[in-house]
C-alpha positions as CSV (number, residue, x, y, z in Angstrom):
1,M,149.5,158.5,211.7
2,G,146.0,157.9,213.1
3,E,142.9,156.1,212.0
4,L,141.6,158.9,210.1
5,G,144.6,159.5,207.8
6,V,145.0,156.4,206.7
7,S,141.5,155.6,205.5
8,T,141.9,159.2,203.7
9,I,144.8,157.9,202.1
10,L,143.0,154.8,200.9
11,S,140.0,156.4,199.6
12,L,142.0,159.0,197.8
13,P,141.9,157.2,194.4
14,G,138.3,156.7,194.7
15,I,138.0,160.4,194.7
16,L,140.6,161.4,192.1
17,C,138.6,158.5,190.0
18,Q,135.4,160.0,190.4
19,L,136.8,163.6,189.9
20,F,138.5,163.0,186.6
21,N,135.9,160.5,185.5
22,T,138.8,157.8,185.4
23,C,137.1,154.7,186.9
24,A,136.5,152.7,183.8
25,K,140.3,152.2,183.7
26,Y,139.7,150.5,186.7
27,Q,136.6,148.6,186.6
28,T,136.5,145.2,185.4
29,P,135.0,144.2,181.7
30,H,131.6,142.7,182.2
31,F,128.7,141.2,180.1
32,G,125.5,143.8,179.5
33,K,123.1,141.5,178.2
34,P,123.1,137.7,178.2
35,M,123.3,136.1,174.3
36,K,119.7,134.5,173.8
37,D,119.7,131.1,172.0
38,V,119.1,130.3,168.6
39,T,116.6,128.1,166.4
40,A,116.9,128.2,162.8
41,Q,115.6,126.0,159.8
42,P,118.4,124.7,157.3
43,G,119.6,127.6,154.8
44,D,119.2,130.3,157.2
45,N,121.9,133.2,158.4
46,V,121.8,133.6,162.2
47,S,123.7,135.7,164.7
48,F,125.1,135.6,168.3
49,T,125.0,139.2,169.8
50,C,127.7,139.9,172.8
51,H,126.9,142.8,174.4
52,V,130.2,143.6,176.3
53,K,130.9,147.0,178.6
54,N,134.2,148.6,180.0
55,L,136.3,146.2,177.4
56,G,139.3,148.4,178.0
57,R,142.4,146.5,177.0
58,Y,140.6,143.1,177.2
59,L,140.0,141.2,174.0
60,V,136.6,139.4,173.2
61,A,136.4,135.8,171.5
62,F,133.9,133.3,170.1
63,V,134.1,130.1,170.7
64,R,132.5,126.5,169.7
65,T,132.3,123.7,172.1
66,E,132.0,119.8,171.4
67,P,133.8,120.3,169.3
68,T,136.0,123.0,170.4
69,M,137.2,125.2,167.7
70,L,138.5,129.4,168.3
71,I,136.2,131.0,165.4
72,S,137.5,134.6,166.3
73,W,139.9,137.0,168.6
74,Q,138.9,140.2,168.7
75,H,138.7,141.4,164.8
76,K,140.9,138.1,163.8
77,M,139.1,135.3,162.4
78,F,140.6,131.8,162.6
79,A,137.7,129.4,161.6
80,S,138.7,126.9,158.4
81,K,135.4,128.1,156.7
82,R,135.6,131.6,155.9
83,N,132.2,131.9,154.4
84,K,130.6,130.5,157.0
85,Y,131.2,132.7,160.1
86,S,132.1,136.6,159.9
87,L,132.3,139.2,162.9
88,E,130.7,142.6,163.2
89,N,131.3,145.1,165.9
90,N,128.8,147.7,166.7
91,G,130.2,149.8,169.9
92,E,129.7,147.3,172.8
93,A,128.0,144.7,170.6
94,W,130.2,141.8,169.1
95,I,128.1,140.1,166.7
96,L,128.8,136.9,165.0
97,W,127.5,135.9,162.1
98,I,126.9,132.2,161.0
99,N,125.6,131.8,157.4
100,N,123.9,129.4,155.6
101,V,123.0,126.4,158.6
102,D,122.6,123.4,158.7
103,G,122.6,120.1,161.2
104,S,126.5,120.3,161.7
105,D,126.4,124.0,162.9
106,E,124.2,122.9,165.8
107,G,125.7,123.3,169.1
108,I,126.7,125.7,172.1
109,Y,128.7,129.0,171.0
110,M,130.8,131.0,173.6
111,C,131.7,134.4,173.9
112,Q,134.9,135.2,176.4
113,I,136.6,137.7,177.8
114,N,140.6,137.5,178.5
115,T,140.5,138.4,181.7
116,N,142.1,136.6,184.7
117,P,140.1,135.1,185.7
118,M,137.9,134.4,182.2
119,V,134.4,135.1,182.0
120,A,132.2,134.1,179.3
121,Q,128.5,133.5,178.7
122,I,127.3,130.6,176.3
123,A,124.1,130.6,174.0
124,S,122.6,127.2,171.6
125,L,122.2,127.0,168.1
126,T,119.4,124.6,167.5
127,V,119.0,123.6,163.6
128,Q,115.2,122.4,163.3
129,K,115.2,119.1,161.2
130,P,112.5,117.7,159.1
131,P,111.1,114.3,160.5
132,K,113.0,111.0,160.0
133,I,111.8,107.6,160.5
134,N,114.0,105.4,161.9
135,K,114.0,102.2,160.0
136,K,115.7,100.2,162.4
137,S,113.2,100.6,165.2
138,T,110.3,100.8,163.2
139,T,108.1,97.6,162.6
140,H,108.3,95.9,158.7
141,D,105.9,93.5,157.2
142,I,104.3,91.2,159.6
143,I,102.4,88.0,159.0
144,V,100.0,87.0,162.1
145,K,97.7,84.1,162.8
146,E,94.2,85.1,163.4
147,G,92.8,85.7,166.4
148,S,96.3,87.0,167.7
149,N,97.5,90.6,168.6
150,A,100.1,92.9,167.2
151,T,101.6,96.0,167.7
152,L,102.8,98.4,165.0
153,T,106.1,100.6,166.3
154,C,107.1,103.6,164.5
155,V,110.1,105.7,165.6
156,A,111.0,109.3,164.1
157,D,113.6,111.6,164.8
158,G,113.6,115.3,164.2
159,S,113.8,118.5,165.3
160,P,111.1,119.6,166.7
161,K,110.3,116.2,168.2
162,P,107.6,114.6,165.0
163,I,104.1,113.7,165.8
164,V,103.5,110.1,164.8
165,S,100.1,109.5,163.6
166,W,98.7,105.9,161.7
167,R,96.0,105.4,159.4
168,R,95.1,102.9,156.5
169,K,96.2,103.3,153.0
170,D,92.5,102.7,151.9
171,N,91.4,105.1,154.5
172,G,89.2,102.5,156.3
173,I,88.8,102.3,159.9
174,I,91.5,100.8,162.0
175,I,90.2,97.8,164.2
176,T,92.1,98.5,167.0
177,N,89.3,96.2,169.1
178,E,90.6,98.0,172.1
179,P,88.3,97.9,175.4
180,E,88.3,101.4,175.7
181,G,87.1,101.9,171.8
182,Y,86.5,99.7,168.8
183,G,88.9,102.1,166.5
184,E,89.3,105.4,164.9
185,S,90.4,106.3,161.3
186,V,93.6,108.2,162.5
187,I,95.2,107.2,165.6
188,Y,97.9,109.5,166.8
189,K,100.3,106.9,168.8
190,N,104.1,105.7,167.9
191,N,102.7,102.3,169.1
192,L,99.7,101.0,167.4
193,V,98.5,97.9,169.4
194,L,95.8,95.6,167.6
195,Y,94.1,93.1,169.4
196,K,92.2,89.5,168.4
197,L,93.4,90.4,164.5
198,S,90.7,89.3,162.0
199,R,90.8,89.4,158.0
200,Q,89.6,92.5,158.0
201,H,93.1,93.7,159.8
202,M,94.3,92.6,156.0
203,G,96.1,95.7,154.6
204,E,98.5,98.4,154.4
205,Y,99.2,100.9,157.6
206,I,100.8,104.0,156.8
207,C,103.1,105.5,159.6
208,L,103.4,109.5,159.3
209,A,105.7,111.5,160.9
210,T,105.5,115.9,161.2
211,N,106.8,118.4,163.0
212,G,105.9,121.5,160.8
213,I,109.3,120.9,158.6
214,Q,108.8,119.9,155.2
215,P,109.4,117.2,154.0
216,E,107.2,114.8,156.4
217,E,108.2,111.3,156.2
218,S,106.0,108.0,156.1
219,W,106.3,104.3,156.1
220,S,104.2,101.5,155.5
221,V,103.5,98.5,157.0
222,K,101.5,95.4,155.5
223,I,99.5,92.9,157.5
224,Q,98.9,89.5,156.5
225,V,96.6,87.3,158.6
226,H,96.8,84.0,158.2
227,F,93.7,81.8,158.3
228,A,91.8,78.6,157.1
229,P,89.8,78.7,154.0
230,K,85.9,79.5,154.4
231,L,83.8,78.7,151.3
232,L,81.0,81.6,150.3
233,P,77.3,80.3,149.7
234,S,76.9,80.4,145.9
235,S,74.3,79.4,143.1
236,N,73.0,76.0,143.1
237,P,71.8,73.9,141.4
238,I,73.4,74.9,137.8
239,Y,71.5,74.1,134.8
240,A,72.6,73.8,131.4
241,S,72.1,71.8,128.1
242,V,73.9,69.5,126.4
243,G,76.3,70.6,124.2
244,S,76.8,73.6,125.8
245,K,79.4,75.3,128.0
246,V,79.4,75.9,131.6
247,E,81.5,77.6,134.5
248,L,81.2,76.2,137.9
249,I,82.5,78.8,140.2
250,C,83.5,78.5,143.9
251,T,84.4,81.6,145.7
252,G,86.4,81.3,149.3
253,E,88.2,83.2,151.8
254,A,91.5,82.0,153.1
255,W,95.0,83.4,153.3
256,P,97.4,82.2,152.2
257,R,95.8,81.9,148.9
258,P,94.2,78.8,148.8
259,T,94.4,75.4,146.0
260,F,90.8,74.8,144.5
261,S,90.4,71.0,143.4
262,W,87.6,69.4,141.6
263,S,86.0,66.2,141.7
264,I,82.7,64.3,140.2
265,D,81.1,61.1,142.0
266,E,84.3,60.8,144.3
267,K,86.8,61.4,141.0
268,I,89.3,64.0,141.5
269,I,89.8,65.9,138.1
270,L,93.4,66.5,138.2
271,L,94.5,67.5,134.9
272,E,92.8,70.0,132.0
273,T,91.7,68.4,129.0
274,S,89.8,69.3,126.2
275,K,86.5,68.5,128.4
276,F,87.9,70.6,131.7
277,E,89.4,73.6,132.3
278,M,90.5,75.2,136.0
279,K,90.9,78.9,136.5
280,L,91.5,80.9,140.0
281,F,91.2,84.4,140.2
282,G,92.4,85.9,143.0
283,Y,92.0,89.7,144.6
284,I,95.4,90.8,145.5
285,I,96.8,93.7,147.5
286,N,100.0,94.6,145.5
287,S,99.9,93.6,141.7
288,N,103.7,92.8,142.3
289,V,102.8,89.4,144.2
290,K,103.5,86.4,142.2
291,I,101.1,83.3,142.7
292,F,102.0,80.0,141.6
293,L,100.7,76.5,141.8
294,P,102.3,73.0,141.6
295,D,103.5,72.4,137.7
296,F,101.6,69.2,137.7
297,L,98.1,70.8,138.5
298,N,98.8,73.1,135.3
299,V,96.1,75.4,136.7
300,E,96.5,79.1,135.7
301,Y,96.0,82.5,138.1
302,L,94.5,85.1,137.0
303,Q,95.5,88.2,138.7
304,T,92.7,91.3,139.4
305,T,94.2,94.1,141.6
306,R,92.1,95.7,143.6
307,S,92.1,99.7,144.9
308,S,90.8,98.5,148.1
309,S,92.2,95.4,150.4
310,K,88.4,94.9,151.2
311,N,88.7,91.8,148.9
312,A,92.6,90.8,149.3
313,Y,91.5,87.5,150.5
314,H,88.7,86.4,148.5
315,S,89.8,83.7,146.0
316,Q,87.5,82.1,143.3
317,G,88.3,78.7,141.8
318,V,86.4,78.1,138.6
319,L,85.6,74.9,136.6
320,I,85.1,75.3,133.1
321,I,83.1,71.9,131.5
322,N,83.1,72.4,127.4
323,K,80.4,70.7,125.2
324,L,78.4,69.2,127.6
325,S,77.1,65.7,127.6
326,P,74.7,63.3,129.5
327,E,77.2,61.9,131.6
328,D,78.7,65.4,132.8
329,F,75.6,66.2,135.0
330,G,75.9,65.5,138.6
331,I,77.0,66.6,141.8
332,Y,80.6,68.6,141.9
333,R,82.4,69.0,144.7
334,C,84.8,71.8,145.2
335,K,87.6,71.9,147.8
336,A,89.4,74.9,148.8
337,E,92.9,74.0,151.1
338,N,95.9,75.9,152.5
339,E,98.1,75.1,155.1
340,Y,96.0,76.0,158.2
341,G,92.8,73.6,157.0
342,S,90.7,73.2,154.2
343,E,86.5,73.3,153.1
344,S,84.0,71.9,150.8
345,T,81.2,72.4,148.9
346,E,78.9,71.2,146.4
347,I,77.6,72.4,143.5
348,E,74.6,70.3,141.5
349,L,74.9,70.5,137.4
350,K,71.3,69.7,136.3
351,E,70.3,69.1,132.4
352,K,68.2,72.2,131.1
353,Q,65.5,70.8,129.2
354,L,65.3,72.8,125.7
355,Q,61.7,74.1,125.1
356,P,60.5,73.9,121.1
357,F,60.7,77.3,119.4
358,F,58.0,76.5,117.0
359,E,54.7,75.0,118.1
360,Y,51.0,74.2,116.6
361,P,47.8,75.9,117.4
362,K,45.1,73.2,119.4
363,V,42.4,73.4,117.3
364,E,39.3,71.8,118.3
365,E,37.1,69.7,115.8
366,T,33.8,70.4,115.6
367,S,31.3,69.3,112.8
368,E,31.7,72.3,111.3
369,T,35.7,72.1,111.3
370,K,35.4,68.8,109.8
371,T,33.2,69.5,106.9
372,A,35.4,73.1,105.8
373,M,39.0,72.4,106.0
374,P,40.7,69.6,103.7
375,S,42.0,66.5,105.4
376,T,45.6,67.9,103.9
377,A,45.4,71.7,104.9
378,Q,47.8,72.8,108.1
379,P,46.9,75.2,110.3
380,E,48.7,78.5,110.8
381,V,52.3,78.2,112.7
382,K,52.4,80.4,115.7
383,L,55.8,81.9,116.8
384,V,56.6,81.4,120.7
385,R,58.6,83.5,123.1
386,K,61.0,82.3,125.0
387,S,60.3,84.5,127.6
388,G,57.4,84.5,130.1
389,K,57.0,88.3,129.9
390,K,53.5,89.7,128.1
391,S,53.9,91.3,124.9
392,G,51.9,94.6,124.6
393,H,50.3,92.9,121.6
394,R,47.5,90.6,121.3
395,N,49.3,88.0,119.0
396,S,47.4,85.0,120.4
397,A,46.6,81.9,118.0
398,P,43.1,82.1,116.7
399,S,40.5,80.7,118.3
400,A,38.2,77.8,116.5
401,A,35.5,80.3,115.9
402,T,37.4,82.8,114.4
403,W,38.7,79.7,112.1
404,N,35.6,78.7,110.9
405,R,34.3,82.1,110.1
406,S,37.3,82.8,107.7
407,M,36.8,79.5,106.0
408,C,33.1,80.4,105.1
409,T,33.8,83.5,103.7
410,L,36.3,81.7,101.5
411,L,33.7,79.4,100.5
412,I,30.9,82.0,100.0
413,W,33.6,83.6,97.6
414,A,34.3,80.3,96.0
415,L,30.8,79.5,95.2
416,A,30.1,83.3,93.9
417,L,33.1,83.3,91.3
418,L,31.9,79.3,90.3
419,T,28.3,81.0,89.7
420,V,29.6,83.8,87.4
421,K,31.6,81.4,85.3
422,N,28.5,79.1,84.8
423,C,26.2,82.1,83.6
424,C,29.2,83.5,81.3
425,I,29.3,80.1,79.7
426,L,25.7,79.8,79.4
427,L,25.6,83.5,77.0
């Protein structure tokens, strides 16, 4: 048989296939469209659609990888979670449904046909996750010395990848002291670098992680900057009168919070008595912070919570002196001290001279007043205002001329009455 006969015999099945439309029985199954990746939020119902052409006598299966698990084989379900998966067939479309997805459903899913060799296509399921801050890799509260540098790190996981930002809890400016800028109210960085830390950096810093999926997550870092005491100017001198009660106030900046001691004429006031009381007012960041002094000092800490950390490092030592006596006046020394150093200042306590509440007007004596006013007569008493402000009314002391006119009027009336009385007796 010639070459023409051989080629005609070999092409006969193809010709018959085309004449009787039986080609599909002899074609290999293949995928019509690729499966699409799916992104979902927790609780969603999602699906993978596998388009298969010329399936014929072959079978379709859905498999999950990592871990490997057979979900379905043709119309039969094999997954242990029956409410989790369901299968739908619509002609060439084979649809795998995954219900109420969560993080455990995330992974790679495969649609395969049991040809030899096997053919398959894959797609991924990504379940979005809200931000979660990794507390092991994130900075906790720190204590630093003034003038040093510090780095605050915030690491967050989630899908999609979270955006990390830093801000102060009091909404103040974050002072970075970077070469390219002073600072900002919000900084979008995982690592917040602070240079040349000072007492103004003290406070609470909030790391916020967001990715559009609720809930957001935050983390706080408290920074304590340690430095030696610095006393602030105060009123000086202080005036008080004998027998009164006075408070001497010494205000300073320091952290850790300083101890205050008082002395007068080089004599330290250690213990409280009926004469002396010592108190300390502290401005604290967190009302849960407990402050103590050694028992032998017997000094009471009065804590005052402030919403702003601006005065967090301010302390105020107060010496109360009861029933002042002359020997209590003098120069008092206040000393603030912590582990980083100490500083002293002097406050002078002076006696306040009491002004008389009543005073007599000064009347110039003349020949007329000596004759008109008896020696036993007392001048009118004037009430003196304590304040130096001028009154709107004229209540000044009477002058000598006014006094003389008044006395003359009284004498005329007295002489008139005596004259009338004598006339009545004669009648």
